N, CA, C and O atoms as a Tinker XYZ file with bonds, in Angstrom:
   560  protein
     1  N    166.961000  125.484000  138.241000    73     2
     2  CA   166.653000  125.412000  139.648000    64     1     3
     3  C    165.175000  125.653000  139.928000    63     2     4     5
     4  O    164.680000  125.243000  140.977000    81     3
     5  N    164.507000  126.265000  139.077000    73     3     6
     6  CA   163.090000  126.615000  139.275000    64     5     7
     7  C    162.137000  125.443000  139.202000    63     6     8     9
     8  O    160.949000  125.603000  139.483000    81     7
     9  N    162.649000  124.206000  138.812000    73     7    10
    10  CA   161.792000  123.068000  138.765000    64     9    11
    11  C    162.101000  122.059000  139.882000    63    10    12    13
    12  O    161.435000  121.030000  139.986000    81    11
    13  N    163.105000  122.351000  140.711000    73    11    14
    14  CA   163.554000  121.429000  141.817000    64    13    15
    15  C    162.571000  121.593000  142.958000    63    14    16    17
    16  O    162.271000  122.710000  143.380000    81    15
    17  N    162.075000  120.481000  143.451000    73    15    18
    18  CA   161.143000  120.532000  144.611000    64    17    19
    19  C    161.796000  120.103000  145.897000    63    18    20    21
    20  O    162.893000  119.545000  145.910000    81    19
    21  N    161.100000  120.375000  146.976000    73    19    22
    22  CA   161.524000  119.992000  148.311000    64    21    23
    23  C    161.789000  118.485000  148.363000    63    22    24    25
    24  O    162.727000  118.043000  149.026000    81    23
    25  N    160.978000  117.709000  147.678000    73    23    26
    26  CA   161.093000  116.248000  147.652000    64    25    27
    27  C    162.451000  115.790000  147.211000    63    26    28    29
    28  O    162.926000  114.735000  147.632000    81    27
    29  N    163.097000  116.591000  146.347000    73    27    30
    30  CA   164.382000  116.200000  145.795000    64    29    31
    31  C    165.566000  116.338000  146.743000    63    30    32    33
    32  O    166.616000  115.729000  146.540000    81    31
    33  N    165.378000  117.149000  147.784000    73    31    34
    34  CA   166.491000  117.426000  148.704000    64    33    35
    35  C    166.131000  117.311000  150.180000    63    34    36    37
    36  O    166.918000  117.749000  151.020000    81    35
    37  N    164.960000  116.733000  150.545000    73    35    38
    38  CA   164.544000  116.593000  151.933000    64    37    39
    39  C    165.397000  115.652000  152.691000    63    38    40    41
    40  O    166.146000  114.855000  152.127000    81    39
    41  N    165.277000  115.752000  154.005000    73    39    42
    42  CA   165.922000  114.754000  154.895000    64    41    43
    43  C    164.924000  114.287000  155.938000    63    42    44    45
    44  O    163.816000  114.813000  156.045000    81    43
    45  N    165.320000  113.338000  156.666000    73    43    46
    46  CA   164.529000  112.712000  157.702000    64    45    47
    47  C    164.213000  113.685000  158.864000    63    46    48    49
    48  O    165.118000  114.348000  159.373000    81    47
    49  N    162.961000  113.769000  159.273000    73    47    50
    50  CA   162.662000  114.693000  160.387000    64    49    51
    51  C    163.063000  114.068000  161.762000    63    50    52    53
    52  O    163.076000  112.844000  161.897000    81    51
    53  N    163.363000  114.844000  162.696000    73    51    54
    54  CA   163.630000  114.400000  164.027000    64    53    55
    55  C    162.436000  114.940000  164.867000    63    54    56    57
    56  O    162.204000  116.144000  164.983000    81    55
    57  N    161.743000  114.016000  165.406000    73    55    58
    58  CA   160.429000  114.373000  166.089000    64    57    59
    59  C    160.497000  113.922000  167.561000    63    58    60    61
    60  O    161.036000  112.863000  167.881000    81    59
    61  N    159.926000  114.773000  168.454000    73    59    62
    62  CA   159.782000  114.425000  169.854000    64    61    63
    63  C    158.327000  114.617000  170.197000    63    62    64    65
    64  O    157.589000  115.327000  169.514000    81    63
    65  N    157.931000  113.961000  171.279000    73    63    66
    66  CA   156.546000  114.106000  171.835000    64    65    67
    67  C    156.409000  115.412000  172.611000    63    66    68    69
    68  O    157.394000  115.879000  173.184000    81    67
    69  N    155.249000  116.006000  172.650000    73    67    70
    70  CA   154.995000  117.249000  173.400000    64    69    71
    71  C    155.286000  117.108000  174.917000    63    70    72    73
    72  O    155.504000  118.083000  175.637000    81    71
    73  N    155.274000  115.817000  175.353000    73    71    74
    74  CA   155.516000  115.611000  176.835000    64    73    75
    75  C    156.974000  115.285000  177.121000    63    74    76    77
    76  O    157.357000  115.078000  178.272000    81    75
    77  N    157.793000  115.239000  176.060000    73    75    78
    78  CA   159.229000  115.063000  176.317000    64    77    79
    79  C    159.861000  116.132000  177.177000    63    78    80    81
    80  O    159.532000  117.308000  177.022000    81    79
    81  N    160.722000  115.782000  178.044000    73    79    82
    82  CA   161.386000  116.812000  178.857000    64    81    83
    83  C    162.403000  117.604000  178.094000    63    82    84    85
    84  O    163.000000  117.124000  177.130000    81    83
    85  N    162.597000  118.836000  178.538000    73    83    86
    86  CA   163.667000  119.693000  177.887000    64    85    87
    87  C    164.952000  119.001000  177.914000    63    86    88    89
    88  O    165.684000  119.056000  176.926000    81    87
    89  N    165.296000  118.339000  178.986000    73    87    90
    90  CA   166.598000  117.592000  179.102000    64    89    91
    91  C    166.661000  116.550000  177.953000    63    90    92    93
    92  O    167.648000  116.488000  177.221000    81    91
    93  N    165.631000  115.767000  177.814000    73    91    94
    94  CA   165.663000  114.732000  176.738000    64    93    95
    95  C    165.695000  115.312000  175.342000    63    94    96    97
    96  O    166.294000  114.755000  174.422000    81    95
    97  N    165.031000  116.448000  175.212000    73    95    98
    98  CA   165.080000  117.122000  173.914000    64    97    99
    99  C    166.474000  117.538000  173.564000    63    98   100   101
   100  O    166.931000  117.344000  172.438000    81    99
   101  N    167.183000  118.137000  174.575000    73    99   102
   102  CA   168.576000  118.549000  174.349000    64   101   103
   103  C    169.420000  117.323000  173.957000    63   102   104   105
   104  O    170.228000  117.386000  173.031000    81   103
   105  N    169.224000  116.242000  174.657000    73   103   106
   106  CA   169.972000  114.986000  174.361000    64   105   107
   107  C    169.690000  114.509000  172.911000    63   106   108   109
   108  O    170.593000  114.134000  172.164000    81   107
   109  N    168.384000  114.547000  172.561000    73   107   110
   110  CA   168.011000  114.173000  171.202000    64   109   111
   111  C    168.604000  115.009000  170.146000    63   110   112   113
   112  O    169.092000  114.520000  169.126000    81   111
   113  N    168.558000  116.362000  170.409000    73   111   114
   114  CA   169.132000  117.213000  169.412000    64   113   115
   115  C    170.628000  117.025000  169.217000    63   114   116   117
   116  O    171.130000  117.106000  168.096000    81   115
   117  N    171.341000  116.774000  170.313000    73   115   118
   118  CA   172.755000  116.470000  170.279000    64   117   119
   119  C    173.040000  115.133000  169.595000    63   118   120   121
   120  O    173.907000  115.073000  168.723000    81   119
   121  N    172.365000  114.102000  169.950000    73   119   122
   122  CA   172.601000  112.818000  169.407000    64   121   123
   123  C    172.256000  112.696000  167.948000    63   122   124   125
   124  O    172.932000  111.986000  167.203000    81   123
   125  N    171.196000  113.391000  167.524000    73   123   126
   126  CA   170.775000  113.385000  166.123000    64   125   127
   127  C    171.466000  114.459000  165.316000    63   126   128   129
   128  O    171.277000  114.536000  164.102000    81   127
   129  N    172.268000  115.293000  165.967000    73   127   130
   130  CA   173.042000  116.357000  165.292000    64   129   131
   131  C    172.183000  117.208000  164.409000    63   130   132   133
   132  O    172.479000  117.397000  163.230000    81   131
   133  N    171.128000  117.717000  164.970000    73   131   134
   134  CA   170.200000  118.639000  164.204000    64   133   135
   135  C    170.024000  119.937000  165.012000    63   134   136   137
   136  O    170.328000  119.993000  166.203000    81   135
   137  N    169.536000  120.946000  164.344000    73   135   138
   138  CA   169.348000  122.234000  164.996000    64   137   139
   139  C    167.842000  122.512000  165.319000    63   138   140   141
   140  O    167.495000  123.502000  165.963000    81   139
   141  N    167.028000  121.640000  164.864000    73   139   142
   142  CA   165.517000  121.837000  165.065000    64   141   143
   143  C    164.891000  120.512000  165.334000    63   142   144   145
   144  O    165.239000  119.508000  164.714000    81   143
   145  N    163.937000  120.502000  166.287000    73   143   146
   146  CA   163.224000  119.315000  166.606000    64   145   147
   147  C    161.746000  119.692000  166.321000    63   146   148   149
   148  O    161.322000  120.821000  166.569000    81   147
   149  N    160.996000  118.736000  165.805000    73   147   150
   150  CA   159.511000  118.975000  165.526000    64   149   151
   151  C    158.747000  118.213000  166.674000    63   150   152   153
   152  O    159.051000  117.072000  167.022000    81   151
   153  N    157.786000  118.908000  167.196000    73   151   154
   154  CA   157.005000  118.371000  168.336000    64   153   155
   155  C    155.654000  117.908000  167.876000    63   154   156   157
   156  O    154.922000  118.624000  167.194000    81   155
   157  N    155.338000  116.699000  168.262000    73   155   158
   158  CA   153.984000  116.144000  167.885000    64   157   159
   159  C    153.238000  115.751000  169.115000    63   158   160   161
   160  O    153.815000  115.544000  170.182000    81   159
   161  N    151.862000  115.644000  168.945000    73   159   162
   162  CA   150.989000  115.266000  169.998000    64   161   163
   163  C    150.833000  113.762000  169.977000    63   162   164   165
   164  O    151.556000  113.064000  169.266000    81   163
   165  N    149.843000  113.240000  170.793000    73   163   166
   166  CA   149.665000  111.799000  170.876000    64   165   167
   167  C    149.202000  111.199000  169.558000    63   166   168   169
   168  O    149.424000  110.020000  169.287000    81   167
   169  N    148.537000  112.048000  168.721000    73   167   170
   170  CA   148.034000  111.532000  167.394000    64   169   171
   171  C    149.081000  111.755000  166.309000    63   170   172   173
   172  O    148.765000  111.576000  165.133000    81   171
   173  N    150.277000  112.127000  166.636000    73   171   174
   174  CA   151.438000  112.378000  165.762000    64   173   175
   175  C    151.204000  113.533000  164.839000    63   174   176   177
   176  O    151.723000  113.533000  163.723000    81   175
   177  N    150.474000  114.482000  165.235000    73   175   178
   178  CA   150.273000  115.721000  164.403000    64   177   179
   179  C    151.209000  116.810000  164.958000    63   178   180   181
   180  O    151.499000  116.828000  166.155000    81   179
   181  N    151.669000  117.695000  164.106000    73   179   182
   182  CA   152.527000  118.719000  164.421000    64   181   183
   183  C    151.925000  119.727000  165.387000    63   182   184   185
   184  O    150.867000  120.285000  165.096000    81   183
   185  N    152.527000  119.967000  166.468000    73   183   186
   186  CA   152.028000  120.974000  167.506000    64   185   187
   187  C    152.975000  122.040000  167.797000    63   186   188   189
   188  O    152.582000  123.094000  168.297000    81   187
   189  N    154.330000  121.812000  167.486000    73   187   190
   190  CA   155.303000  122.806000  167.793000    64   189   191
   191  C    156.698000  122.525000  167.160000    63   190   192   193
   192  O    156.928000  121.471000  166.567000    81   191
   193  N    157.562000  123.453000  167.302000    73   191   194
   194  CA   158.959000  123.323000  166.856000    64   193   195
   195  C    159.860000  123.820000  167.944000    63   194   196   197
   196  O    159.536000  124.799000  168.616000    81   195
   197  N    161.014000  123.154000  168.142000    73   195   198
   198  CA   162.034000  123.582000  169.100000    64   197   199
   199  C    163.292000  123.855000  168.376000    63   198   200   201
   200  O    163.743000  123.015000  167.597000    81   199
   201  N    163.899000  125.009000  168.593000    73   199   202
   202  CA   165.181000  125.350000  168.038000    64   201   203
   203  C    166.223000  125.254000  169.114000    63   202   204   205
   204  O    165.892000  125.063000  170.285000    81   203
   205  N    167.540000  125.388000  168.724000    73   203   206
   206  CA   168.601000  125.393000  169.601000    64   205   207
   207  C    168.418000  126.557000  170.571000    63   206   208   209
   208  O    168.656000  126.413000  171.771000    81   207
   209  N    167.989000  127.725000  170.045000    73   207   210
   210  CA   167.776000  128.889000  170.913000    64   209   211
   211  C    166.740000  128.624000  172.039000    63   210   212   213
   212  O    166.928000  129.022000  173.188000    81   211
   213  N    165.674000  127.954000  171.666000    73   211   214
   214  CA   164.643000  127.614000  172.615000    64   213   215
   215  C    165.161000  126.838000  173.766000    63   214   216   217
   216  O    164.883000  127.129000  174.930000    81   215
   217  N    165.947000  125.809000  173.411000    73   215   218
   218  CA   166.524000  124.872000  174.440000    64   217   219
   219  C    167.633000  125.605000  175.250000    63   218   220   221
   220  O    167.755000  125.386000  176.455000    81   219
   221  N    168.396000  126.428000  174.625000    73   219   222
   222  CA   169.416000  127.189000  175.355000    64   221   223
   223  C    168.718000  128.160000  176.345000    63   222   224   225
   224  O    169.131000  128.284000  177.498000    81   223
   225  N    167.689000  128.819000  175.881000    73   223   226
   226  CA   167.004000  129.823000  176.735000    64   225   227
   227  C    166.399000  129.011000  177.982000    63   226   228   229
   228  O    166.441000  129.465000  179.125000    81   227
   229  N    165.869000  127.851000  177.680000    73   227   230
   230  CA   165.192000  127.103000  178.797000    64   229   231
   231  C    166.271000  126.599000  179.786000    63   230   232   233
   232  O    165.990000  126.413000  180.970000    81   231
   233  N    167.460000  126.390000  179.305000    73   231   234
   234  CA   168.493000  125.764000  180.209000    64   233   235
   235  C    169.144000  126.882000  181.084000    63   234   236   237
   236  O    169.862000  126.550000  182.027000    81   235
   237  N    168.923000  128.154000  180.808000    73   235   238
   238  CA   169.491000  129.248000  181.622000    64   237   239
   239  C    168.703000  129.316000  182.944000    63   238   240   241
   240  O    167.490000  129.109000  182.911000    81   239
   241  N    169.260000  129.565000  183.988000    73   239   242
   242  CA   168.565000  129.651000  185.239000    64   241   243
   243  C    168.705000  128.349000  186.017000    63   242   244   245
   244  O    169.611000  127.549000  185.782000    81   243
   245  N    167.761000  128.162000  186.967000    73   243   246
   246  CA   167.879000  127.056000  187.900000    64   245   247
   247  C    166.716000  126.138000  187.721000    63   246   248   249
   248  O    166.350000  125.470000  188.688000    81   247
   249  N    166.120000  126.045000  186.607000    73   247   250
   250  CA   165.009000  125.114000  186.374000    64   249   251
   251  C    165.558000  123.660000  186.367000    63   250   252   253
   252  O    166.726000  123.432000  186.055000    81   251
   253  N    164.724000  122.730000  186.704000    73   251   254
   254  CA   165.029000  121.333000  186.571000    64   253   255
   255  C    164.587000  120.858000  185.191000    63   254   256   257
   256  O    163.397000  120.646000  184.957000    81   255
   257  N    165.543000  120.690000  184.275000    73   255   258
   258  CA   165.201000  120.491000  182.888000    64   257   259
   259  C    164.523000  119.086000  182.643000    63   258   260   261
   260  O    163.845000  118.872000  181.639000    81   259
   261  N    164.742000  118.169000  183.596000    73   259   262
   262  CA   164.067000  116.896000  183.494000    64   261   263
   263  C    162.597000  116.877000  183.766000    63   262   264   265
   264  O    161.894000  115.929000  183.416000    81   263
   265  N    162.125000  117.949000  184.402000    73   263   266
   266  CA   160.713000  118.036000  184.738000    64   265   267
   267  C    159.874000  119.056000  183.903000    63   266   268   269
   268  O    158.659000  119.175000  184.063000    81   267
   269  N    160.563000  119.750000  183.046000    73   267   270
   270  CA   159.868000  120.740000  182.204000    64   269   271
   271  C    159.551000  120.110000  180.869000    63   270   272   273
   272  O    160.465000  119.714000  180.144000    81   271
   273  N    158.238000  120.002000  180.513000    73   271   274
   274  CA   157.981000  119.438000  179.132000    64   273   275
   275  C    158.204000  120.487000  178.025000    63   274   276   277
   276  O    158.036000  121.693000  178.208000    81   275
   277  N    158.600000  119.929000  176.855000    73   275   278
   278  CA   158.942000  120.870000  175.748000    64   277   279
   279  C    157.723000  121.680000  175.348000    63   278   280   281
   280  O    157.881000  122.729000  174.723000    81   279
   281  N    156.508000  121.243000  175.680000    73   279   282
   282  CA   155.315000  121.981000  175.258000    64   281   283
   283  C    155.263000  123.334000  175.915000    63   282   284   285
   284  O    154.525000  124.219000  175.479000    81   283
   285  N    156.087000  123.507000  177.021000    73   283   286
   286  CA   156.108000  124.800000  177.747000    64   285   287
   287  C    156.957000  125.878000  176.912000    63   286   288   289
   288  O    156.667000  127.074000  176.954000    81   287
   289  N    157.951000  125.411000  176.202000    73   287   290
   290  CA   158.942000  126.341000  175.610000    64   289   291
   291  C    158.858000  126.400000  174.090000    63   290   292   293
   292  O    159.400000  127.334000  173.500000    81   291
   293  N    158.201000  125.444000  173.427000    73   291   294
   294  CA   158.194000  125.338000  171.982000    64   293   295
   295  C    157.441000  126.481000  171.311000    63   294   296   297
   296  O    156.597000  127.117000  171.942000    81   295
   297  N    157.737000  126.751000  170.032000    73   295   298
   298  CA   156.889000  127.633000  169.230000    64   297   299
   299  C    155.725000  126.815000  168.794000    63   298   300   301
   300  O    155.913000  125.704000  168.297000    81   299
   301  N    154.493000  127.320000  168.960000    73   299   302
   302  CA   153.299000  126.539000  168.737000    64   301   303
   303  C    152.686000  126.866000  167.358000    63   302   304   305
   304  O    152.934000  127.897000  166.734000    81   303
   305  N    151.855000  125.875000  166.944000    73   303   306
   306  CA   150.982000  126.024000  165.812000    64   305   307
   307  C    149.978000  127.156000  166.225000    63   306   308   309
   308  O    149.561000  127.120000  167.383000    81   307
   309  N    149.585000  128.071000  165.463000    73   307   310
   310  CA   149.794000  128.222000  163.983000    64   309   311
   311  C    150.995000  129.067000  163.616000    63   310   312   313
   312  O    151.138000  129.460000  162.458000    81   311
   313  N    151.872000  129.359000  164.583000    73   311   314
   314  CA   153.013000  130.226000  164.345000    64   313   315
   315  C    154.207000  129.483000  163.768000    63   314   316   317
   316  O    155.349000  129.901000  163.959000    81   315
   317  N    153.954000  128.377000  163.059000    73   315   318
   318  CA   154.995000  127.606000  162.501000    64   317   319
   319  C    154.955000  127.651000  160.954000    63   318   320   321
   320  O    153.896000  127.409000  160.374000    81   319
   321  N    156.056000  127.948000  160.291000    73   319   322
   322  CA   156.111000  127.947000  158.873000    64   321   323
   323  C    156.341000  126.530000  158.410000    63   322   324   325
   324  O    157.242000  125.875000  158.934000    81   323
   325  N    155.573000  126.006000  157.450000    73   323   326
   326  CA   155.748000  124.631000  157.005000    64   325   327
   327  C    155.872000  124.672000  155.455000    63   326   328   329
   328  O    155.709000  125.715000  154.822000    81   327
   329  N    156.163000  123.510000  154.899000    73   327   330
   330  CA   156.179000  123.338000  153.487000    64   329   331
   331  C    155.700000  121.971000  153.094000    63   330   332   333
   332  O    155.521000  121.135000  153.980000    81   331
   333  N    155.485000  121.687000  151.871000    73   331   334
   334  CA   154.999000  120.367000  151.368000    64   333   335
   335  C    156.053000  119.886000  150.388000    63   334   336   337
   336  O    156.858000  120.663000  149.875000    81   335
   337  N    156.026000  118.567000  150.138000    73   335   338
   338  CA   157.026000  117.920000  149.258000    64   337   339
   339  C    157.056000  118.546000  147.883000    63   338   340   341
   340  O    158.112000  118.663000  147.262000    81   339
   341  N    155.903000  118.944000  147.418000    73   339   342
   342  CA   155.834000  119.470000  145.995000    64   341   343
   343  C    156.228000  120.877000  145.860000    63   342   344   345
   344  O    156.347000  121.376000  144.741000    81   343
   345  N    156.455000  121.605000  147.027000    73   343   346
   346  CA   156.882000  122.996000  146.929000    64   345   347
   347  C    158.234000  123.171000  146.256000    63   346   348   349
   348  O    159.121000  122.332000  146.408000    81   347
   349  N    158.392000  124.263000  145.512000    73   347   350
   350  CA   159.694000  124.535000  144.902000    64   349   351
   351  C    160.695000  124.874000  145.908000    63   350   352   353
   352  O    160.416000  125.645000  146.826000    81   351
   353  N    161.893000  124.317000  145.779000    73   351   354
   354  CA   162.949000  124.548000  146.812000    64   353   355
   355  C    163.352000  126.010000  146.840000    63   354   356   357
   356  O    163.744000  126.489000  147.905000    81   355
   357  N    163.284000  126.734000  145.772000    73   355   358
   358  CA   163.635000  128.162000  145.777000    64   357   359
   359  C    162.620000  128.930000  146.658000    63   358   360   361
   360  O    163.015000  129.870000  147.347000    81   359
   361  N    161.380000  128.569000  146.652000    73   359   362
   362  CA   160.335000  129.143000  147.486000    64   361   363
   363  C    160.642000  128.945000  148.975000    63   362   364   365
   364  O    160.540000  129.845000  149.808000    81   363
   365  N    161.033000  127.667000  149.243000    73   363   366
   366  CA   161.353000  127.338000  150.636000    64   365   367
   367  C    162.608000  128.009000  151.107000    63   366   368   369
   368  O    162.673000  128.460000  152.250000    81   367
   369  N    163.608000  128.089000  150.261000    73   367   370
   370  CA   164.803000  128.898000  150.560000    64   369   371
   371  C    164.453000  130.279000  150.928000    63   370   372   373
   372  O    164.986000  130.780000  151.918000    81   371
   373  N    163.574000  130.961000  150.194000    73   371   374
   374  CA   163.131000  132.256000  150.482000    64   373   375
   375  C    162.420000  132.344000  151.851000    63   374   376   377
   376  O    162.602000  133.340000  152.551000    81   375
   377  N    161.613000  131.335000  152.260000    73   375   378
   378  CA   161.049000  131.316000  153.537000    64   377   379
   379  C    162.043000  131.203000  154.601000    63   378   380   381
   380  O    161.900000  131.856000  155.635000    81   379
   381  N    163.088000  130.386000  154.419000    73   379   382
   382  CA   164.145000  130.245000  155.433000    64   381   383
   383  C    164.829000  131.594000  155.656000    63   382   384   385
   384  O    165.128000  131.979000  156.787000    81   383
   385  N    165.067000  132.296000  154.558000    73   383   386
   386  CA   165.798000  133.554000  154.716000    64   385   387
   387  C    164.834000  134.641000  155.338000    63   386   388   389
   388  O    165.236000  135.397000  156.222000    81   387
   389  N    163.605000  134.688000  154.866000    73   387   390
   390  CA   162.612000  135.700000  155.345000    64   389   391
   391  C    162.317000  135.523000  156.844000    63   390   392   393
   392  O    162.202000  136.499000  157.585000    81   391
   393  N    162.204000  134.317000  157.253000    73   391   394
   394  CA   161.935000  133.999000  158.645000    64   393   395
   395  C    163.134000  133.871000  159.540000    63   394   396   397
   396  O    162.994000  133.818000  160.761000    81   395
   397  N    164.307000  133.819000  158.961000    73   395   398
   398  CA   165.602000  133.685000  159.657000    64   397   399
   399  C    165.618000  132.456000  160.528000    63   398   400   401
   400  O    165.944000  132.483000  161.715000    81   399
   401  N    165.227000  131.315000  159.833000    73   399   402
   402  CA   165.223000  130.025000  160.584000    64   401   403
   403  C    166.106000  128.980000  159.890000    63   402   404   405
   404  O    166.477000  129.147000  158.728000    81   403
   405  N    166.430000  127.934000  160.592000    73   403   406
   406  CA   167.332000  126.965000  160.041000    64   405   407
   407  C    166.698000  125.882000  159.289000    63   406   408   409
   408  O    167.362000  125.298000  158.433000    81   407
   409  N    165.455000  125.545000  159.522000    73   407   410
   410  CA   164.838000  124.454000  158.860000    64   409   411
   411  C    163.329000  124.527000  159.002000    63   410   412   413
   412  O    162.794000  125.180000  159.898000    81   411
   413  N    162.623000  123.794000  158.035000    73   411   414
   414  CA   161.160000  123.750000  158.080000    64   413   415
   415  C    160.699000  122.285000  158.058000    63   414   416   417
   416  O    161.329000  121.417000  157.454000    81   415
   417  N    159.580000  122.054000  158.739000    73   415   418
   418  CA   159.013000  120.693000  158.625000    64   417   419
   419  C    158.299000  120.603000  157.281000    63   418   420   421
   420  O    157.640000  121.533000  156.816000    81   419
   421  N    158.469000  119.445000  156.696000    73   419   422
   422  CA   157.711000  119.096000  155.489000    64   421   423
   423  C    156.511000  118.356000  155.985000    63   422   424   425
   424  O    156.664000  117.394000  156.737000    81   423
   425  N    155.294000  118.762000  155.595000    73   423   426
   426  CA   154.119000  118.168000  156.126000    64   425   427
   427  C    153.192000  117.594000  155.105000    63   426   428   429
   428  O    153.230000  117.956000  153.929000    81   427
   429  N    152.355000  116.693000  155.562000    73   427   430
   430  CA   151.230000  116.228000  154.699000    64   429   431
   431  C    149.970000  116.526000  155.512000    63   430   432   433
   432  O    149.979000  116.411000  156.738000    81   431
   433  N    148.929000  116.893000  154.858000    73   431   434
   434  CA   147.663000  117.186000  155.553000    64   433   435
   435  C    146.955000  115.981000  155.983000    63   434   436   437
   436  O    146.846000  114.997000  155.252000    81   435
   437  N    146.437000  116.058000  157.255000    73   435   438
   438  CA   145.675000  114.959000  157.841000    64   437   439
   439  C    144.435000  115.465000  158.483000    63   438   440   441
   440  O    144.322000  116.665000  158.731000    81   439
   441  N    143.462000  114.574000  158.776000    73   439   442
   442  CA   142.215000  115.038000  159.405000    64   441   443
   443  C    142.161000  114.880000  160.863000    63   442   444   445
   444  O    141.195000  114.332000  161.395000    81   443
   445  N    143.199000  115.355000  161.562000    73   443   446
   446  CA   143.279000  115.301000  163.052000    64   445   447
   447  C    144.222000  116.367000  163.576000    63   446   448   449
   448  O    145.059000  116.898000  162.846000    81   447
   449  N    144.072000  116.663000  164.835000    73   447   450
   450  CA   144.974000  117.681000  165.440000    64   449   451
   451  C    145.118000  118.895000  164.694000    63   450   452   453
   452  O    144.135000  119.505000  164.273000    81   451
   453  N    146.410000  119.311000  164.491000    73   451   454
   454  CA   146.681000  120.549000  163.802000    64   453   455
   455  C    146.398000  120.468000  162.377000    63   454   456   457
   456  O    146.293000  121.504000  161.720000    81   455
   457  N    146.258000  119.247000  161.813000    73   455   458
   458  CA   145.937000  119.058000  160.399000    64   457   459
   459  C    147.226000  118.699000  159.651000    63   458   460   461
   460  O    147.173000  118.504000  158.436000    81   459
   461  N    148.334000  118.606000  160.295000    73   459   462
   462  CA   149.631000  118.339000  159.595000    64   461   463
   463  C    150.363000  117.163000  160.295000    63   462   464   465
   464  O    150.430000  117.092000  161.522000    81   463
   465  N    150.876000  116.298000  159.512000    73   463   466
   466  CA   151.776000  115.281000  159.962000    64   465   467
   467  C    153.149000  115.567000  159.402000    63   466   468   469
   468  O    153.268000  115.934000  158.233000    81   467
   469  N    154.146000  115.415000  160.168000    73   467   470
   470  CA   155.565000  115.743000  159.696000    64   469   471
   471  C    156.071000  114.495000  158.888000    63   470   472   473
   472  O    156.090000  113.375000  159.399000    81   471
   473  N    156.468000  114.733000  157.642000    73   471   474
   474  CA   156.946000  113.683000  156.824000    64   473   475
   475  C    158.444000  113.842000  156.322000    63   474   476   477
   476  O    159.033000  112.976000  155.675000    81   475
   477  N    158.965000  115.020000  156.694000    73   475   478
   478  CA   160.450000  115.283000  156.378000    64   477   479
   479  C    160.846000  116.635000  156.912000    63   478   480   481
   480  O    160.112000  117.297000  157.645000    81   479
   481  N    162.013000  117.005000  156.522000    73   479   482
   482  CA   162.541000  118.359000  156.905000    64   481   483
   483  C    163.367000  118.876000  155.794000    63   482   484   485
   484  O    163.929000  118.091000  155.030000    81   483
   485  N    163.470000  120.181000  155.665000    73   483   486
   486  CA   164.342000  120.832000  154.698000    64   485   487
   487  C    165.034000  121.944000  155.507000    63   486   488   489
   488  O    164.396000  122.734000  156.203000    81   487
   489  N    166.383000  121.963000  155.378000    73   487   490
   490  CA   167.241000  122.812000  156.132000    64   489   491
   491  C    168.215000  123.535000  155.236000    63   490   492   493
   492  O    168.354000  123.273000  154.041000    81   491
   493  N    168.921000  124.520000  155.937000    73   491   494
   494  CA   170.001000  125.284000  155.213000    64   493   495
   495  C    170.987000  124.261000  154.637000    63   494   496   497
   496  O    171.488000  124.455000  153.529000    81   495
   497  N    171.263000  123.211000  155.341000    73   495   498
   498  CA   172.240000  122.224000  154.889000    64   497   499
   499  C    171.737000  121.578000  153.556000    63   498   500   501
   500  O    172.525000  121.392000  152.629000    81   499
   501  N    170.454000  121.250000  153.475000    73   499   502
   502  CA   169.892000  120.697000  152.264000    64   501   503
   503  C    170.044000  121.664000  151.137000    63   502   504   505
   504  O    170.406000  121.255000  150.033000    81   503
   505  N    169.790000  122.914000  151.354000    73   503   506
   506  CA   169.933000  123.959000  150.363000    64   505   507
   507  C    171.414000  124.054000  149.901000    63   506   508   509
   508  O    171.709000  124.198000  148.715000    81   507
   509  N    172.304000  123.967000  150.875000    73   507   510
   510  CA   173.732000  124.012000  150.507000    64   509   511
   511  C    174.184000  122.802000  149.667000    63   510   512   513
   512  O    175.048000  122.929000  148.800000    81   511
   513  N    173.589000  121.633000  149.938000    73   511   514
   514  CA   173.825000  120.431000  149.089000    64   513   515
   515  C    173.387000  120.728000  147.669000    63   514   516   517
   516  O    174.099000  120.413000  146.715000    81   515
   517  N    172.220000  121.335000  147.524000    73   515   518
   518  CA   171.732000  121.676000  146.172000    64   517   519
   519  C    172.659000  122.585000  145.462000    63   518   520   521
   520  O    172.936000  122.398000  144.278000    81   519
   521  N    173.171000  123.611000  146.186000    73   519   522
   522  CA   174.168000  124.542000  145.556000    64   521   523
   523  C    175.363000  123.869000  145.091000    63   522   524   525
   524  O    175.846000  124.140000  143.992000    81   523
   525  N    175.914000  122.923000  145.942000    73   523   526
   526  CA   177.071000  122.142000  145.568000    64   525   527
   527  C    176.823000  121.306000  144.294000    63   526   528   529
   528  O    177.654000  121.224000  143.390000    81   527
   529  N    175.615000  120.689000  144.288000    73   527   530
   530  CA   175.270000  119.908000  143.055000    64   529   531
   531  C    175.199000  120.769000  141.848000    63   530   532   533
   532  O    175.711000  120.393000  140.794000    81   531
   533  N    174.565000  121.946000  141.958000    73   531   534
   534  CA   174.488000  122.844000  140.850000    64   533   535
   535  C    175.883000  123.311000  140.382000    63   534   536   537
   536  O    176.112000  123.420000  139.178000    81   535
   537  N    176.796000  123.580000  141.290000    73   535   538
   538  CA   178.152000  124.011000  140.946000    64   537   539
   539  C    178.894000  122.853000  140.269000    63   538   540   541
   540  O    179.732000  123.086000  139.397000    81   539
   541  N    178.600000  121.625000  140.654000    73   539   542
   542  CA   179.280000  120.415000  140.015000    64   541   543
   543  C    178.531000  119.889000  138.806000    63   542   544   545
   544  O    178.852000  118.821000  138.284000    81   543
   545  N    177.486000  120.674000  138.339000    73   543   546
   546  CA   176.661000  120.246000  137.210000    64   545   547
   547  C    176.071000  118.875000  137.344000    63   546   548   549
   548  O    175.990000  118.108000  136.384000    81   547
   549  N    175.647000  118.572000  138.597000    73   547   550
   550  CA   175.017000  117.278000  138.893000    64   549   551
   551  C    173.511000  117.353000  138.833000    63   550   552   553
   552  O    172.846000  116.366000  139.147000    81   551
   553  N    172.953000  118.455000  138.453000    73   551   554
   554  CA   171.493000  118.653000  138.385000    64   553   555
   555  C    171.091000  118.564000  136.884000    63   554   556   557
   556  O    171.655000  119.242000  136.025000    81   555
   557  N    170.145000  117.742000  136.631000    73   555   558
   558  CA   169.667000  117.564000  135.252000    64   557   559
   559  C    168.613000  118.542000  134.907000    63   558   560
   560  O    168.103000  118.530000  133.786000    81   559
């Protein structure tokens, strides 16, 4: 297991624009069946992360969710834990446990915005798939 990288078990990221409304973000999360959305700016660089808890918290009260942009409620850079494709999956699993989060953006470095472009995601479900493969001796 110590040689398995994020690249071996990553999945497709679900990304929204920083100007997306909270209502549209909730719809996207539901339709894509994910627990985390990654927020990007106009240059497609990572600027934030939205969790189910963030969206639930925003939906409490009497705010008009169609008019509130996700940039108001998201967790912002640099307070986002990220990983890269070449990172060991055991290290990423430890980050998920330590930070008590459901998933991480997999990023590539770019020369604009935050300096990161989202290229994938790794989640607790991806880690569970790895454990099942290990139990079934499907890992070489």
